C-alpha positions as CSV (number, residue, x, y, z in Angstrom):
1,M,0.2,-0.2,0.3
2,S,1.4,3.5,-1.1
3,S,2.4,6.2,1.9
4,V,0.5,8.5,0.1
5,L,-3.1,8.1,-1.6
6,F,-4.0,10.8,-4.4
7,A,-7.7,10.6,-5.6
8,E,-10.2,13.2,-7.7
9,H,-13.6,13.5,-6.9
10,A,-16.1,15.0,-9.1
11,T,-17.9,18.1,-7.8
12,Q,-21.5,18.4,-8.9
13,D,-21.1,21.1,-11.3
14,G,-18.2,19.3,-13.0
15,H,-15.1,20.7,-11.5
16,V,-12.5,18.3,-9.6
17,I,-11.0,18.5,-5.9
18,G,-7.7,16.8,-5.5
19,E,-7.5,15.1,-2.3
20,I,-3.8,14.1,-0.9
21,T,-3.8,11.4,2.2
22,L,-1.0,10.8,4.4
23,N,-1.2,6.9,4.5
24,A,1.6,5.9,7.1
25,E,-0.8,5.2,9.9
26,R,1.8,3.1,11.7
27,S,4.3,6.1,11.9
28,L,1.9,8.8,12.4
29,N,2.3,9.3,9.3
30,A,6.1,10.8,9.7
31,L,6.9,12.7,6.1
32,T,9.3,10.3,3.9
33,L,11.4,11.8,1.2
34,E,9.4,9.1,-1.4
35,M,6.0,10.9,0.4
36,I,7.4,14.1,-0.5
37,E,8.8,13.0,-4.1
38,E,5.3,12.0,-5.2
39,I,3.5,14.8,-3.6
40,L,5.3,17.4,-5.2
41,P,4.6,16.7,-9.2
42,R,0.9,15.8,-8.2
43,L,0.9,19.3,-6.6
44,Q,2.6,20.7,-9.4
45,A,0.0,19.0,-12.0
46,W,-3.4,20.0,-10.4
47,Q,-1.7,23.7,-10.2
48,T,-2.5,23.9,-14.0
49,D,-5.3,21.7,-14.5
50,E,-8.0,24.0,-14.8
51,R,-10.8,20.9,-13.9
52,V,-9.3,21.2,-10.1
53,V,-10.3,24.2,-8.0
54,A,-9.0,22.9,-4.6
55,V,-7.1,20.2,-3.2
56,L,-7.8,18.3,0.1
57,L,-4.9,17.9,2.1
58,D,-5.4,15.3,5.2
59,S,-4.3,11.8,6.2
60,A,-5.2,8.0,7.5
61,G,-6.2,7.6,10.9
62,E,-7.5,9.3,14.1
63,K,-4.1,9.6,15.9
64,A,-2.2,12.1,13.9
65,F,-1.9,14.3,10.9
66,C,1.7,14.3,10.2
67,A,4.1,13.8,13.7
68,G,6.9,15.4,11.8
69,G,9.6,14.5,9.1
70,D,11.2,11.1,8.6
71,V,14.4,11.9,11.6
72,V,15.4,8.4,12.2
73,N,16.6,7.7,8.2
74,L,18.3,11.1,8.3
75,Y,20.1,9.7,11.6
76,K,21.2,6.6,9.9
77,A,22.6,8.7,6.5
78,I,24.6,10.7,9.3
79,K,26.1,7.7,10.8
80,G,27.0,6.5,7.6
81,D,24.0,3.7,7.3
82,G,22.7,5.2,4.2
83,E,23.6,7.9,1.5
84,P,25.4,10.7,2.4
85,D,23.4,13.3,0.0
86,F,20.4,12.0,1.8
87,P,20.1,14.9,4.1
88,E,20.3,17.7,1.4
89,R,17.8,15.7,-0.6
90,F,15.6,15.3,2.0
91,F,15.4,19.1,3.3
92,E,15.5,20.6,-0.2
93,N,12.2,18.8,-1.3
94,E,10.5,18.9,1.9
95,Y,10.8,22.6,1.6
96,R,10.3,23.1,-1.8
97,L,6.8,21.2,-1.0
98,D,6.4,23.8,2.2
99,Y,7.1,26.5,-0.5
100,L,5.0,25.5,-3.4
101,L,1.8,25.2,-0.4
102,H,2.5,28.9,0.7
103,T,2.5,30.2,-3.0
104,Y,-0.4,27.9,-4.2
105,P,-2.8,29.3,-6.7
106,K,-5.5,27.4,-5.5
107,P,-7.3,26.6,-1.8
108,V,-5.3,23.9,-0.3
109,I,-7.5,22.8,2.9
110,C,-5.3,21.1,5.0
111,W,-7.2,18.8,7.7
112,G,-5.1,18.8,10.6
113,S,-6.3,16.6,13.2
114,G,-4.3,15.0,16.1
115,I,-0.7,14.9,16.3
116,V,0.3,17.8,13.8
117,M,4.3,18.2,15.0
118,G,7.6,19.1,12.8
119,G,7.5,18.2,8.8
120,G,3.4,18.1,9.9
121,M,3.4,22.3,10.6
122,G,5.3,22.6,7.4
123,L,2.4,21.4,5.8
124,L,-0.3,23.1,7.8
125,S,1.6,26.2,7.9
126,G,1.5,26.5,4.0
127,S,-2.2,25.7,3.5
128,S,-4.2,28.0,2.7
129,H,-7.3,26.8,4.8
130,R,-5.6,25.3,8.1
131,I,-8.3,23.3,9.8
132,V,-7.7,22.2,13.5
133,T,-10.0,19.9,15.6
134,E,-10.7,18.8,19.4
135,T,-7.8,16.2,19.2
136,T,-5.6,19.1,17.6
137,R,-1.9,19.0,19.1
138,L,0.0,21.4,17.4
139,A,4.1,22.1,18.6
140,M,7.9,22.4,17.0
141,P,9.5,20.1,19.6
142,E,12.8,20.0,17.8
143,V,14.8,21.3,20.9
144,T,14.2,17.9,22.3
145,I,16.4,16.1,19.7
146,G,19.2,18.7,19.1
147,L,17.6,20.6,16.2
148,Y,15.6,23.7,15.1
149,P,11.9,24.5,14.3
150,D,12.2,24.4,10.7
151,V,10.0,23.8,7.7
152,G,9.1,27.5,7.5
153,A,9.3,28.4,11.7
154,S,11.6,31.0,11.1
155,W,8.8,32.6,9.2
156,F,5.7,31.6,11.2
157,L,7.1,31.6,14.5
158,N,8.4,35.5,13.9
159,R,4.8,36.8,13.3
160,L,3.4,35.3,16.5
161,P,2.8,38.3,19.4
162,N,5.2,39.0,22.1
163,G,7.7,36.7,22.2
164,T,5.2,33.9,21.8
165,G,6.9,32.4,18.8
166,R,10.5,32.0,20.7
167,F,9.0,30.6,24.0
168,L,7.4,27.9,22.1
169,A,10.4,26.7,20.3
170,M,12.5,26.9,23.4
171,T,10.2,24.7,25.2
172,G,8.6,22.6,22.1
173,S,5.0,23.7,23.8
174,Q,1.9,21.6,23.0
175,I,-0.6,24.0,21.2
176,N,-4.6,23.4,21.0
177,A,-6.8,24.1,18.6
178,P,-8.4,27.6,20.5
179,D,-4.7,28.6,20.6
180,A,-4.0,27.5,17.4
181,V,-6.5,29.8,16.0
182,H,-6.1,32.7,18.4
183,L,-2.4,32.9,17.6
184,G,-2.9,32.6,13.8
185,L,-1.4,29.1,13.2
186,A,-4.7,27.9,12.0
187,D,-7.8,29.3,10.7
188,R,-10.9,27.1,11.2
189,A,-11.5,25.2,14.3
190,I,-13.8,22.1,13.4
191,A,-15.4,19.2,15.3
192,S,-13.2,16.3,13.8
193,H,-16.8,13.9,13.6
194,Y,-17.5,16.5,10.4
195,R,-14.5,14.9,8.2
196,T,-16.4,13.2,5.9
197,D,-19.4,15.8,5.6
198,L,-16.7,18.1,4.8
199,A,-15.4,16.1,1.8
200,Q,-19.3,15.8,0.6
201,K,-20.0,19.5,1.2
202,L,-17.0,20.6,-1.1
203,M,-18.3,18.0,-3.8
204,D,-21.4,19.6,-3.6
205,A,-20.8,23.4,-3.8
206,T,-21.0,25.3,-6.8
207,W,-17.7,26.3,-8.2
208,G,-18.6,28.5,-10.7
209,E,-15.8,29.4,-13.5
210,G,-13.5,27.8,-10.6
211,K,-11.6,31.3,-10.6
212,Q,-9.2,31.8,-7.9
213,T,-11.2,34.4,-5.5
214,D,-13.9,32.2,-6.2
215,A,-12.6,29.2,-5.4
216,H,-11.4,30.6,-2.0
217,G,-14.5,31.8,-1.1
218,V,-16.4,28.9,-1.7
219,V,-14.0,26.7,0.5
220,N,-14.9,29.4,3.2
221,S,-18.3,29.7,2.7
222,V,-18.3,25.8,3.4
223,L,-15.6,25.8,6.3
224,R,-17.9,28.5,8.2
225,E,-20.7,26.7,8.3
226,F,-18.7,23.5,9.9
227,E,-17.5,25.8,12.3
228,Q,-20.0,27.4,13.7
229,A,-21.9,24.0,13.7
230,S,-18.5,22.7,16.0
231,Q,-18.4,25.9,18.5
232,D,-20.0,23.6,21.4
233,V,-17.3,21.2,21.0
234,F,-14.6,24.0,21.8
235,A,-16.4,25.8,24.5
236,D,-15.0,23.9,27.1
237,L,-11.5,23.7,26.2
238,A,-9.0,25.3,27.6
239,S,-6.0,27.9,26.1
240,P,-2.7,27.6,28.0
241,V,-0.9,29.8,25.9
242,Y,-3.8,32.7,25.7
243,K,-3.9,32.6,29.6
244,S,-0.1,32.8,30.0
245,A,0.3,35.7,27.2
246,V,1.7,38.1,29.5
247,L,3.2,36.2,31.3
248,I,5.3,34.7,28.5
249,R,6.0,38.4,27.1
250,E,7.5,39.1,30.2
251,L,9.8,36.2,30.3
252,M,10.8,36.8,26.9
253,D,11.3,40.4,27.5
254,H,14.8,40.1,28.3
255,D,18.5,41.0,26.8
256,T,20.0,37.8,26.7
257,I,18.4,34.0,25.8
258,E,20.6,33.0,29.4
259,Q,18.6,35.1,31.1
260,A,15.2,34.1,29.4
261,V,15.7,30.8,29.8
262,D,16.5,31.1,33.7
263,A,13.3,33.7,33.8
264,V,11.1,30.6,32.8
265,L,13.0,27.6,34.8
266,A,12.5,30.0,37.8
267,V,8.7,30.8,37.7
268,N,6.8,28.7,40.7
269,S,3.7,27.4,38.8
270,D,1.1,24.8,39.1
271,D,-0.4,25.1,35.7
272,K,0.2,21.6,34.0
273,W,1.1,23.1,30.5
274,F,3.8,25.7,31.8
275,S,5.2,23.1,34.1
276,K,5.5,20.5,30.9
277,A,7.3,23.6,29.1
278,Q,10.1,24.7,32.0
279,K,10.6,20.5,32.1
280,T,11.7,20.3,28.0
281,L,13.4,23.5,28.6
282,A,15.6,22.0,31.0
283,H,16.3,18.7,29.2
284,G,16.4,20.1,26.2
285,S,19.5,20.7,23.8
286,P,21.4,24.0,24.9
287,V,22.8,24.1,21.3
288,S,18.9,24.5,20.2
289,V,17.5,27.0,22.3
290,K,21.0,29.0,21.3
291,L,20.3,28.3,17.6
292,I,16.7,29.3,17.8
293,D,17.4,32.7,19.6
294,E,20.0,33.0,16.8
295,Q,17.3,31.8,14.0
296,L,14.5,34.1,15.0
297,K,16.6,37.2,14.9
298,R,18.5,36.4,11.7
299,A,15.0,35.7,10.0
300,K,12.9,38.3,11.0
301,H,12.8,40.6,7.8
302,M,13.8,37.9,5.3
303,S,11.4,36.9,2.4
304,L,9.3,33.2,2.7
305,A,11.6,32.3,-0.2
306,E,15.2,33.3,1.6
307,V,13.8,31.8,5.1
308,F,13.5,28.5,3.4
309,Q,17.4,28.8,1.8
310,F,18.3,30.3,5.8
311,E,16.5,26.9,7.0
312,L,18.5,24.5,4.3
313,A,21.5,25.6,5.1
314,L,21.2,25.5,8.7
315,S,19.5,21.9,8.6
316,V,22.3,20.9,6.5
317,Q,25.0,22.2,8.9
318,C,23.3,20.9,12.0
319,C,23.4,17.1,9.7
320,R,27.2,17.6,10.4
321,H,27.3,18.0,13.8
322,Q,26.5,15.4,16.4
323,E,23.8,17.3,18.6
324,F,21.3,16.3,16.2
325,P,21.9,12.7,15.6
326,E,22.6,12.6,19.5
327,G,19.3,14.3,20.5
328,V,17.6,11.6,18.0
329,R,19.4,8.6,19.5
330,A,18.2,9.2,22.4
331,L,14.6,9.8,21.9
332,L,13.9,7.8,18.9
333,V,16.5,5.2,18.4
334,D,17.9,3.9,21.6
335,K,14.9,5.6,23.7
336,D,17.3,5.9,26.4
337,G,16.0,9.4,26.8
338,Q,19.5,10.3,28.0
339,P,21.2,12.4,25.3
340,A,24.9,13.5,25.9
341,W,24.8,17.3,24.8
342,K,27.9,19.0,23.7
343,Y,27.2,21.7,26.2
344,P,25.8,21.3,30.0
345,D,24.0,24.6,29.6
346,V,22.8,27.3,27.4
347,S,25.8,29.7,29.1
348,S,28.2,27.6,28.2
349,V,27.5,27.0,24.1
350,E,30.2,28.7,22.4
351,K,29.0,31.7,19.7
352,S,31.8,30.2,17.4
353,F,29.9,27.0,17.5
354,I,26.6,28.6,16.5
355,D,28.2,31.0,13.9
356,E,29.7,27.7,12.6
357,L,26.2,26.2,12.2
358,L,25.0,29.5,10.4
359,V,27.3,29.4,8.1
360,S,25.8,28.6,4.2
361,P,28.2,25.4,2.9
362,W,27.2,26.5,-0.7
363,E,28.2,29.6,-2.7
364,K,24.7,29.6,-4.4
365,S,21.9,27.6,-2.5
366,P,20.1,25.1,-4.2
367,L,17.0,26.5,-3.4
368,A,18.0,29.8,-5.2
369,D,15.4,29.3,-7.9
370,L,12.5,29.9,-5.2
371,H,11.6,33.5,-5.7
C-alpha cells in the first residue's frame, strides 16, 4: 500500500477536487522523502489543471495528521548507514513542497487533526485553509532532538505576538485548537466528526468558473458553516497559551537568551501546561535553545524564499555536527532519554559553534530558484 494516496473527486458542477492522503498510520504519517517526491509533482500537475478547483490535504487514522519528518532515516544517513547526500535531498525537497503550498494559487484545505508536529506543521502552515479539531496538538519540539524549528518556522514563529514564537520554540510546547486559531496558526476549529461531511460538502458546492478568488470564497463558505456548527465542541477547551500570554511576554523580555531561559525555569507554577514547558526546556538541547534565538533574530525580516534558503543551509549544517544525531538517538533510536549534549547549559554554548552552524555550505543555495 502506498504511503500517499491520491484521489480526484468530481464536483456536482463538473469540476474536480484533488485529495492527498498521508497514508503511513503506523509511523503517525511522518513524512519520508518518498512521500514528498510523490506529492510534489501531483500538486504541480493540479496547479495547472483547469478542472481542479481545490486540494484537500488529510491523513489516514485518527491519531495524527503528521507527527514530523523522517528523522530516523536522517540519523542513519548521518551515521553512515545510507546515502551521504540524503539529508540535503530530504530537506531540499521538503522545503520545496512547503514553499509550493505557501504560494499555491488554488485553495489547499489541510485537515490538521491529532498530532501535527515538525514536518506536519510545515504542511499545515503552508496551506491556505488550516483546520484544527478538538484532538489537535500542534508543536515544534525540535529542542528535544538537538535541531531547531524548520519547515518555515523562521517565518511563522516570528509572526506570533510578544515573544510567543520564541517561547514555543524553546519549550516545544503543545498548542490546542483554540490557541492555534487565536495565534493565527490555524484558520478554523471544526469538530473531528465532520471530516467526511466536509469532503462531501465541497463536492456538492457550486464552483462556477473556478476562478481563484471564487474558489477561496467557496471554501470559506463551506468551512464557516462547519465551524459554526462545531462551537459547542470547543467551548470547554482551555487556552493555555492565551492564558499565559502576559507571563510569556514578560519572560521573553530579557536582554539575552540566557536570562530568558533562567526566567522561565525560575517560575513557580502549578499550571500543568507551563510545568511541561519548563521540563522540556530544562532537558532540551542547549545548542538548540541558543540556535533558536539566533535563527529568529536573523530571519525576522527575510522573505519566504529567503527563509527556506536559510533553513536549508542550517539544517544541512546541523546534520554535520553531533548534537542533532545524538538527540535523535536518545529520543527515537535507543530511546534511553539520556542525550549526551555537547554543552551542559545554554550559557556554556560557544558563540563560535553557533556561528559555524549558521555558515552556508554553498556559494549558491540549491533553493536559489525560489522567488
